N, C-alpha and C positions, 0 to 999 in steps of 0.2 A: 735448603732450599725448599723451591715452592713446590704448594700441593698438585696446580698445574700443570707443572714437569715433572714430577710422578706421575701424574695419570698417564701423561704423554709417552710417557718412556714405556710404562707399562703395555700401554697400547701397542707401541709401535715396536719389542719381544713378541709381543703377540702375534702382529702382520708377519714383524721377517724369520720367526722358525722355519727353521730348515732352509733358507733358504739363502743363495750367493752371490755375495756384492763380485760383479766382472770389470773390464774398462778396455778397450777397444785405441790404441796410441799407434799413432801413425804418425808417421815423423820422415818429410819432404824435404832433403838435405842437397841433391841436385839434382835441376831440372837441366833439360835436353836443350839442345844448343838453339833447336825453329822453333823452342817458348817462349824466349826470350826473356825471358828471367835470369837474374845469374845465382850461383850455386849457396847455398847459407850452411860453415863449417860448426855454426853452433850450434843446427839444431838436433846432433850425436848427444848432447854433453845434457840436452833440453829431456830427452827420452834416456837416460840415466837416472834423473832428476826426480821423473815424472816415474819412471818403476820405481823409484824408493819409494815414493810419498803413497802409493798405491800398493803399498809393499801384501794387505790384506787384503786384495782382490785377486781373482781371476784375468789374469792379463794375454793380449794380443797384443802383440809392436812389430811391422810394416813398416818397411824405410822405401821410401820411394816409389810411390804410387801414385796412378792417372786418374783410374778408371774409382775415388774413390768410396761413392754410393755401394757398386757389386761387392768387394769389400764388408760394408758394411752387412748388406744383401748376407754374402757370406756366412757373418759373426753368429747376423737373426739364426740362420738358417743350423748351422754346429750347434746350438743351445738349444733350440726346439729340439735335435732331434734329439739330446740329451736329457731332454726331458730336466734343465734344471728352471725350478723356480730362481727367479731374480731380484733381491732384493732393493741393489746399488745399480746402474749405473753409469759409467762414467768414461765419454769418449774425448777424447786430445788430440789435436792437428798443432802440427808446428810446422813452420810450411811460407810460401807466397799466401795473401791475399788479397785482395781487390774491392770495393766498393761501389755504389751503382756504376757494377756494370751494363757497357752500354747494351740492347740487343737490337738481332734483327727483326724487324716490322716486315710480313707478307703475308699480302689481303688475302690471296687463294691460299687453299689446301694444301700442306708440303703433297709434292710427289711420290710414288716412292724413291728416288731418287736421296728424298731427303728425308725419309720418314729413318731410313739406315742411321741417322745420325743424330736419332732423338733419344738416345738410354738415358744414358747419365750426365748429363748435363753437359754435352760436346761443342765444340767448337760446329759450326755448318760448311766444312769446307768444302762442299759439292756443292752450293749455293752462286748460282751464276756470277759472279764479280762485279756484274752489270749493275746488278742489285743494292751491292755490299756499298754504297754513299752514303754521305750524311746525311743526304736527306728525307732518305727511309731509315735509320736509325734515331734512337732517341733516346736519352737520359731514364731509368728502367722505374717505373713508382711502384712498383711489383716488389714481393715479400721475396725478387732475386738479389738486390741489392748488394748484400752480400752474399761475394764469395770464397769457397778458396780455390789456390792454384794447383793443378793435378801435378805434378813433376813434366808435362807430356807439353804442359803449355793450356788444357782444359778445365775449363773451369765450372767449376759446383755449387751449387746456388744452399747456404748455409738453411733454407725453408725448405731445402727433397731432404739435407743431412736431417732434419729435429720429425720428417715422417719415417724416413728408412728405421732410428733410434725406434720412435714408437711404437713400432709392430713387435716388436722382446717382452712387451709387456712389465719390463719390470718397476719398481712401489716408484723409485727416482732417478731421476736422473742425472745428471752438471756434465757440463759442455767449459771445457779450456780452447780460447782460438789463441794461441801464439801465434799469429800472423800479423799481414803487413807490416815486411821486418824492409829493414837494407842492409849491406855490410859496410862498416866505419861511418856509419852516418850515410853516405849515399844514398841515393835513390837507386830504386828494385830493377836491374834489364839496366837493356839500353835508353835513353829518353823517349827516344824516338819508334814506336812498337806497335808493329796492323793493329788493326782495331779488334778485339776479343767478340765473339760470337756469341753467346747461348742461349738455351731454349727452355723455359720453366716447363718441369714433369709437373711438381704437385702446384698447379694454380689455388684450389681448396685451401681456406683459411685451415687453422688445427683448431681441435675442438681445443673450449674453455674448461674442460676438465683438465685434459692433459696437459695443456701449459703451464697451471696450479703445479705439477708433478715435476717441473724441469725449472732450472738455472741455468744459463748462459754465463760465463766471465770472458771475458772481452777483454785481450791483453792491451789491446789499446782506444782512446775516440777513434769517433767516425772521421773518418779523414786525414788522421793521423798514422806518423809510422812509426813500426818497431824493429830497436837497431838490433840485427839480431846478438850482438857479446853484451846486449841488457835485457835481455829474454824475460816477459812474463812467467816462463816457469821455475828460469837461477830465483827470482823475490817470492815467489810463493814456497820457494824448496829452499831459502832463510825465513822467512814468516813463519812458517809452519815447522822447525828445527828440523829439516831433511824430514818431513812429514811425521814427528814422533809428536810433537802438537799439531791435535784434533782444534781449530780456530769456527768458532760460530757460522756460517757457512752467508747470514748478513751483512757478517765485518767484513771480511776476505779480500775487499777492493777497499777498503776504508783503507785496513794495513799495509797492503801492498804499496797504495798510494805516498799513504805516513813513512815508509820507510821509504821508497824514491826521491821522498821530499827532501827528508832529513840528508840523506846523499847526493842530496843538488841534482836528480834527473829529474828534467822537465818530462818527461813518459808521463802518460796515463793510464790507470784500465779506469772497467764501466762492469755491468752487470745488468744484465734482464732476469726481473723476477716478479713471478703477478702474487704478491701477499694476500694473503685472505684469512682475517685470523691472526692464530699461531702456529700455520700451516711450514712454515719455515722458523719459527723463531728460534728452535729447540734444536735441527738442524746443524751437525758438526761435520765441519770435514779437512783429510779424507774422510774420515771414520768417527763413529759416533760418541765410540770411547773418549771419559776424559784426560784419562790419565796421562801426566809427565812422566816419558821417560825418564830412568835416573842414569841413561845411558850417557855421561858426556865426559870428555876429558879430565882424567887428574892433576887438572890446573886451577885456569880461574872461570869466573864463569860470568863473561862480560854482559848478559844481557839476560833475567830470568823473568820466565812467567809466573806472574802473584795476583789471583782475587782476580783473573782479569784484565789486568793494566804489565806492558813491557813498563820497566824500569834501566832505561840504559844507563842510568847514570848510579849506578850502586854496585858495585861489587864486593862477590861472592866468592869465601871458598867450595869448594865440595859440600865440605862438611857444613857448612853454616846451609849451602840451599838443599842437603837431606836433612839438618835439619827441621830449617823453613817448611820443609814436604811432610814432615812426621806431624805438626805442629797444624803445618791444618788440617790434615788426616781428621788426629781430634779432635779441633774442629768443628769436623764433615760433623763427628760422631758423637758431639756433645747435641748440632742443630734436632741430627736425628731422633737421640734421644727424647726432646724437649719436643719432640711435635709428635712423637708418640704419648709421651708424658696430655699433652695436650687433646688427646683424641681418644685417650682413657677417660679424662677427667669429662668431655663431651658426655660419653656414653655411657659415666656412671650417673652426673648428671640428669638429663634425659630418661635414666632407666628409674631412680628418684625420684620423677615428679609422673612417670605409671604406678610407682607403686602406692605412690597418694592418692591419687583419681581413684584406682583402683581398693585403698583403704575409705577413703571414703565416700566409693560407689557402694559398698558395703554398711555402713553405716548407715546411711540414711535408708535404704530396705529393715 
């Protein structure tokens, strides 16, 4: 194990002492008829899988939510009232999503009638319909671009979501967005839907420091769909061995995409990570523990994680698997012993050098 990683782990342990890892999972399976979005029968299964992957977290799960921002605010309030210091915070959303939603351009200040709709990224239902025309509707160039869809059809900006999550004051944040879906390969909702309008609550940028401690994992590429029966969560569940294998955060999208490619699936995921030096180099998800659980079926292990690489072509029995893990543990123990010996040699050499210098000074006097 590299010295820099050991130092990182020591600092990490000190920082995370007596801190909790928490998660908020929002699952929008059912959408109202007026929303224009179809139901997503695969979402509940996402919830089961994500809950199992985050088994070491204090989890709050919510189903069929429209006002997502308010639920995040309530989540933050609950933890602050309990005086819980947060190490990791994970937010997951499964449901419909849209990208580059159209926004209503309003030249005058919103009147009282409009202000009541400026809560959490809701549709401007009370704006005069005569103003809702193509001439004053533009494709947004603001952070609004990527939105979750509440189960009544209201849009919630991911930019707004990040602002609210950061109020929890956790050490790190990870976000999985399993949205922009369709059922059985068909476009989500009816082909013709009324334009959706949304107000941006948080136009100010997120600080550089806060962006450096947040990772967003997107289940699809810009402009691409996610099939409800091939969700990002399902592939994460597969890659992490049901959450028992902790994957370096910098490698997650690569491994998921490779798994999809092997299965001849055209879907791809991506991430947004601000990398500064080694700030995410040693971070693993869903947990920082590197131990691979031996709780596997008493049959054959068709894919084994060995020294950071997958070997799908090699089939091992459970006994072979346990033998390998024992050898790997002994190898790591040997490496640690060698590191300790090297450190002792360096200390001894430095001590002998200083002792020699002292003797020389005494002789000169």
